[in-house]
N, C-alpha and C positions, 0 to 999 in steps of 0.2 A: 251696297245697301240691298237688302232683300226686297223684292217686288211685293207690294201688298196683294193680298188675296182678292180684294175687290176695292173699287174706288168708292168714295163717299156717295157720289151720285148714284152708283149702282146699288148701294145699300139702301139709300132712300127710296129708289124705285121699287126694289124688291120688297121692302117692308110695307110700303103703301099698297102694293099689289097684294101682299099677303093678308093685310087687314081688310081688303076689299074696297079700297078707295077708287079703284079704276072701274068698278062695276056700277051701272046706273042706279041700282037700288041703294047704294051707299050714300047718295047725295043727301038723304035725310038722317044720316047717322054720323054726326060729328064725333071726332076723337076727343077724349078727355084730355085735360092739361097734362096728366101723368103719361098718357100715351104719346103725346107730342114731345114731351120732355125726353122720353125714352128714345124716340126717333132721332132727336137732336144729339143726344148722348152717343148713340151708336155711330151716327154720321161723323161726329167730331173724333171719335176713336179712330175710325178708318182714315180720316185726314191725318191724324198724328202718325198712324202706322205708315202711311204713304211717304212720309218724310223721315222715317226711321226713329220716331219718338224723340227727336232732338228737342231739348228744353227751350223755353222762351216763346213758344208759339201757341200755347194753350188757349189764350183768349181769342186769338185770331181764328184758330180751328173752330172754337165754339161759335163765334159770331158768323163765320161763313156757313157752318153746318145749320145754324138756326135760320139764316136767310134762305138757304136752299130748301130746307124742309118746309118752312112756312110758304115759300113760293109754290112748291109742289102741291101743298095742301090747300092753297088759296086762303090761308089764315091772314086776318087783318093785323096790321101793326097797331100799337096802342093809340095812335092819333086817329084811327078809324079808316085810314086809307089802306087798301090791299097792297101788299108788296109784290 
C-alpha cells in the first residue's frame, strides 16, 4: 500500500493555518458552512487515501474527519455543546 502524502490531521492543521484560524485576529472571522464542508471533505479524502481507498469505510472516514475538523475549529455540535 502506498503511504499517503499527508495524514488527515496534518491536512486539517494546514488548511486551518492557511485560512488564518491560528492568528488572533481570526477569532472574529468564522468560517462559512461551505468552508467547513470543504475542510471535512479534504480530511475525509486523506483518511481514505491512508487506507488505500478500500471500500466500505466512507461513512466512518467522513464522521471522523467531521469530528476532527469541528474539534480543531471549536465548532459546536447541534445540541449546543462544543465537541
